[in-house]
N, C-alpha and C positions, 0 to 999 in steps of 0.2 A: 548435144556434141559439137565443141568447136570444128575449126577449118581441120585440125589435124584428125587423125583418127588413132585409135589404139590397136597395134597390130596384135594379132592373135598367136599367142606363144604357147599354146595348150603343150603339156608333155606326152602325151597320147602316142606312143609308137606302133610298128607294124613291123615285122620281120621283112625284108624283102623278098618278094615272092620271083622275080624274073631277073635276068642278068641286063643290067644297063652300063653303057661307057661313062668312063669318068670324066666329067668337065674338066677345064682346068681352073684352078684358083685364079686365075686373072680375070675371070670370066665374072660376070655380075652375080653376087651370093643367090639370086633368085633360080639360078641355074639349078640349086639343090632343091628338094622338097621340104617343107616344113615337117615339123615333126606330128603335126595332127593328120598328116596325110601319108599316105603308104609310100615308099621310097620309088615305085613304078608308076607314080599318078602322073597323068599327062601334063606336060608342059609345052607350049610354045617357043622355050628358050633352051631347055635342057636337053642333055643327051643321056641315053639311059648307062647305067651302070655295068662293066663288062661282069661275068660270072667271076674269073679270078679274083677280081676287087673284093665282091660278096662274101666270096669262100675265107678271105685271109685278112680283111679290115679289121676284126675283131681278135686277133692273136697277133701275139710276138711285143707286147706292151710291157714295159717293165712296171714292177709295183711301185707306187707311192704310197707308202704308209703314213698313214694320219696323225701328224704331231699337235697335239692342243695347244693352242696359245694361251698364254694367261690374259686373264679379263683386261680389255681395253681402260685407259685412265677414264675415260668417259660413262664406264658401265655402271659404278655405284651412283652418277650423279642421275643419269637415266632412270636406275630404279627407283632414286626419290620422287621424280615426275610422276613416272607411274601409280606410285602410291597415292600420289596426291589424286589423280585420276580416280584411283578405286575408292577412296574416302567418299568423293563427288558424285559417284554412281553407285551406290549400294544394290547388289543383288540385280545388276542390269548388266547383260553381255555387251562390251563396247567394241567396236570393229574399227581398226584406224588403218585404211589402207594405204600402200607406198604410191600406188599408182602404176602406170605401165608406159612401155615404149609409145611415142607419139611419131607418125609417120611425117617424115620431111617432104619426100618427093619419090614416088615408084616404090624401090626397094629399099630406101635410106631413110636410117631414123636419127630424130633429134637425139644427142645426147642425153642418155636417162640421169634425172635427177629425181630423186623421190621427195615426196610431200614431205614440208617441213616440219609437220606437226609428228610425223613418222619418225624421221631422225631423232628429231627431239624428245622421243620416248624411248626409242631403243638405243641411240647409241651410232646408229649405223650410217655413216656419211657419203662419202665419194663411192664408198666400194659396196651399196646395197643393192639388193637385186631387184630387177623390174618383178612386178604382178607380188610382190610379198604384202602380208597380211599380219597388223600386229591383234592380238586378240584379248580381250581380258574378260575370261570366263569364270562368272560369279560363282563362290563357295560360300560354303557356310560362315567364313568370315573372310570380307575381302573379294580378292581375285587371285588366279594364275592367269600369269601373263605367258602367253605362249605366241611364238612369232613362227608364222608357215612360211615358207618360200620352197622354192623350184629346187630343188637339192640337185648336185652333179649327178648326169647320167651313167650309167654303167656301159663301157666301150662295145657291150655286144648289143647294145640297141642301134637302131637306126639313127635316132636323134644325134649320137657322138657325130658321124659325118655328115649329115644331109641337111640338117636345121641351121641356117646360118645366122640366124636371131639367137638361139641359146646352144648351139653345138659346140664342144669344146675344141674341135678342130678348127672352127672358123673365128671364135670369140675368145678363146685360152682357157686357162682352170676356172672353173664355177666353185664356190665353196661347199661342202659339206654339213650336213645338220650337225654332228658333234663338232665341228672345229668352230660354227657360228655360236651354238650354245656355250661355249666355254669363251670365246671372244667377248659376247657381249654380257657374258652372264645370266642367260635367259633360256626359257625352256623352247625347244625348238620342233616344229614337225613339218612334213611334206606338204607343198602347198595344194596336192590331190587331197587329202585328209580336210580340208577346210570347207565348210559349207554355211553357208549364210542362212539365220534362221528367223522366222516371223518375231516383231520384238527387237530386233537386233539396234542399238545404237550405232548409226555409222558415219564416221566423219565424212561431212560434204551433203549428208543426207539428213541429217539431224542438228538442228541449229544449238541445242542446245551444247551438245559435245563439240560442235566447231568452236563455239564460243569460247567453250570453256577451255578448249586445248590452245587457243588464241590468247587469251588472258594470262595463263599461265606461264607465257614467256614475256609478260610486260617486266617483269624482276629477273635480272640474271645471276646464276649464282658463279662462284669462284671458276670454274672450268670454263664456263659461255665468256666471262670476261678477258679470260686468259687467250682464247679464240678469237675474239673481236680485236684483240690489242695485237694478235699476230697478224690477221689479215689487215689492220691498218699499216705494219710494218712492210708489208710485200707491197702493197699500194703505194709507199711512199718511195720504197725503191723503181716501183713503175712510172711513176711521176719523175723521178731522178733520170730514168732512162730517156722520157720524151724532152725534155730538156736537155740533155747531152746529146741529142739526135735532131734538134733543130736545122742546124745546116742542110743535112738531108731532106729534113720534110719540108723546108721550105722551097729546096731546087725539084722536089716533085710537083707534077700538075694537079695530083691529089692527094696532095701533103696530108688531109685529114686521114685518109685511111692507113698513111703511115705511122701517124699519130695512134692510131685503133691497134695497127699491128704489133708496135713497139712495147705499148702495155699489154697486149693480151699474149707475148711471148712472155714477160717477167710473170704475169699471174698463172700460167701454165708452167711454166718453170718451178716457182716457188710455192704453187698453191695448186688450185683443181682447176680453176678456171676463171672467166671474169664473174661478178656476183649478177651481172644486169648488162645491156648492150651500153657499150661505150658511147658518150657523147664527145666527139672532137667537133667542136664546133667554131670555125674562125670568121672573123668579121663577122658581116650582118647574120650569119649563121648562127650567132651566139644569144640571138635576140627570140629564137625558137626553142623552146624549153626543151622538148624532147628531140633534138636533132641527132638522128642516129645513123643517117644515109652516109654522113662523112665522106662525100665525094668532093669535097672542095679545096682549091688551093690554099694556101697557109702563106699570106703574102706579108712581107714588111711593113711596119706603119698600122697593121689591123692588132687587136686583141684577139687570142684564142681562147675560149672556155671549155676546159677538158673536166668532164663528170665522168670518173671512173671508179671500180673497186674491185679489189681482188678475194675471191671467195676461195678458201682453205679447204682442207681435204675435209673437215668436220663439216661444213657447207656455210659455217661463218661469212658472213662478207664485209667487207667496209663500204662506205661511200661519200668518197671526196672530192671537192671540186676547187681547183684553183685557176686561176684566169691568169695568162701571160701576156705580156707585149712581145709581139713577135719580133721586133727589132731590137727587144733586150730593155729599151727604156720605153716607159708611159710618157704620151705626151701629157701636156696640162689639163685638157678636160678627161682624157682616159684615167688620170692619177685622181682627179674630181670624184669624178664617178666611183673608181675602186675604192676608195678611202672612204665614201659614204657608207657603201655596201661591208667593210672591215666596220664601220664606227656602227652599225646597225647590228653585227654579228657579236661583236663586242657586247652592245647593250643587252642583248638576248641573253649570253653568257653571262653576265652580271646578274640577270633577273632569276637565273635557276637557283633556286632553293628547296631543300626538303619540304615538303609541305604547301609548296607553292603549283597552281595548279599549270600543268602542263599549257594551257593556251596563252600563260601569261608570256612564254617565249616569243611568240609571235606579237603579240601587243609590242614588247618592249621595240622588237626592231621595226614595226611599222611608225613607230611614234618617230623613230631617227628617218626614215626613209619620207613619211610626212613632211617634218620639219626641212629636210634637206631641198627637196622638190618645189615645196613651195617657196623656198629662199631663192630659187633659180628662178623663178617665176613661171613654173610650167603648171601651175593648178588656177582653176578660175576661183578657189576659195580659200580661207585661209587653213592651215596646217590643223589648227583644233577644230572646222568643220568638217575639214575630210576626215579626221579620225570619229567622228560620230557613228555609231552604230547604224542607225536607221535611216540618216539622210545622206551621210557622207560616203567615202570609197572612191574619189576622186584619183587618189594617188594610186590605187590599186592597177589604173590601168600601167604602169611600170612595174610593178610585180603583182601579177596575179596569183602566184602561188603560196601555199605555205611557208612557214618558216622552219618548220621542224617535224620529223617523224621518227617514231620507233624504227631500232636496227637490231638486226639479230641473223637467224636464218633466213630471214626474207630480208631484202633491201628495205621493203615498206614493212616491217615485220608487225605482227598482232593486229591485222587489218580486219580480222573479225570481232575485234574485243569492243564491248558496248562504248558508247559516247562518254558516258559519267566515268568510266575506268581509261578512258583514253583521251581524248582532247580535254575534257570536264574532268581529267583523274588529277589526283595529287601527285607531285614529283617524290620518287622513294630512292633510297640507295640500292644501286642495282640494277637502274634503269640505264640505257642506253639509246641515246638520241642522237638526231642530228641537227645542227644549227646552218641555214644556206638562205640568209637574204640575199637578192638582187636587185640590179636594175636593168631594163631591157629596153630600150629605145630603137623601136622597129626603123628599118629605111625608110619606109613611107609615111610615118608619122610625123604629118603637119603642125602637131601640137607643141614640138620642139624645137628648138633654133635647128638649123642643120648642122652644124658641128657636132651635136647629139647623134643623128640619125645614125645607126648600124653598128652602134655599140651594146654589148651586152655584156654584163660581168656579174660573177657570182664566187661566193666563197661558200666553202663547205667544210665543215669539221664535223669528227664523230664523238661525242661527249659522253662520260660516262658520270652517271649523279654518285655519289658517296656523302655519309654523314657529314663530311668536313667541307662539302659543295661540290660545284662541278669539275671534273677534269676533261681535259681536252687531250683525247688519245692522239691527234694529229697535229700537235702543236709543232714538233719536229719538222712539219713540211711549210716552207716559208710561206707566210702568210701577209705581211706589210708590203707596201710598193717597193720601200727602199729592200726589203729583204729580198723580194723576187727579181727585182733586177741585180742585186749583187749574186743571186742564184744561177741566173741567166750568165752573168758576165763569167762566172768561176766556172760554169759549167763547159762554156763553150769558145773560151780562150785557147 
């Protein structure tokens, strides 16, 4: 188990046995006993509920008749994906858990997000319930898919008012079995009715299932492509917001945090959340590939590298990077570096064809990177020697990461796929991936001229492969040095 721990959200309840005074809603949620403890369980922070509360809390509530919704848009797509799992594991019981809440600190949990494979196979996105389990029950022909989750509790139970993790008094309405069954077009049952069995193939424990459901996402269907386009659209608005706020960003001593906050607001208002921790890396910080502390100043004359993606309610995410001149104009050296990165990105894009190995995109980008840094006199060997797979690699000092990864429900999607299906796999229509070359010259790198040191640049776009060639979903976000300068001038004038 990692440093986060899963909170126990068992729904076993007990009728209150003794009067206890009511704690205020402003106090910590742990002042209410969790549902798996009696309402009078001792606590060093809660006060007992009074008898009058216990005698009346279950009465006086209006009826809320269940209105069954129509099946959501993704329901038939999820059913097709489940059918593929069923065909792959005939006669076997397959279990796909959503995962549970994870503790952030004491009585505070991280926001819940269901496992991507669970979301893919159920169509349940941002509104999925913690601890849910999708089960493929083997039948004479195929499987019956059953979604087990914790249904809303009746208001006569202690859980309703006493459990701050799942009680509706604390977190709001929870879904009913019939409502979710209609919404997702799937059979549902209460979580209490689920029990693991010997021989289960369980996601996370069984390598074959884990690999299969990861590879199942390598080629996106029409619904997924539309959701990814939506995520890119929201992300583009977030980048526009950042550019428009550059004066405020520059004025703040921790301007990187302002960048992060501005983008987060757009991701939350127009989507579900950020798809990953935003990288807002200004000046030398741009040379640290996963700089997420975001606690530095954004100074005129520097570049700021922003790597950010909005996750929409279906949980599909974008992953886009733009590098901006804080003053609005690139210096000659900054422009040279930036345009080399763009040249590498364009070379990778041009190499993308149906049937081409996925790794060819990286190779095409690295050919440009090696050629340019050799021209600048930064290599002890020729570009051709640097590109030798066995004895080269000298140019990788300035770009150690890969150029592309698959994108979808996870920012690094399909990560459990076999190498021959992923890195060595062939491009197919429906695949979605990034192209993101960069150049990074650390502030203390003595192998480069002083004028290069502390400059980092990356351009990242989200690409969908079609039968007619690659399509850049994020092409509308300015990319060239000239376009970026015009963008800033237009937004900050």
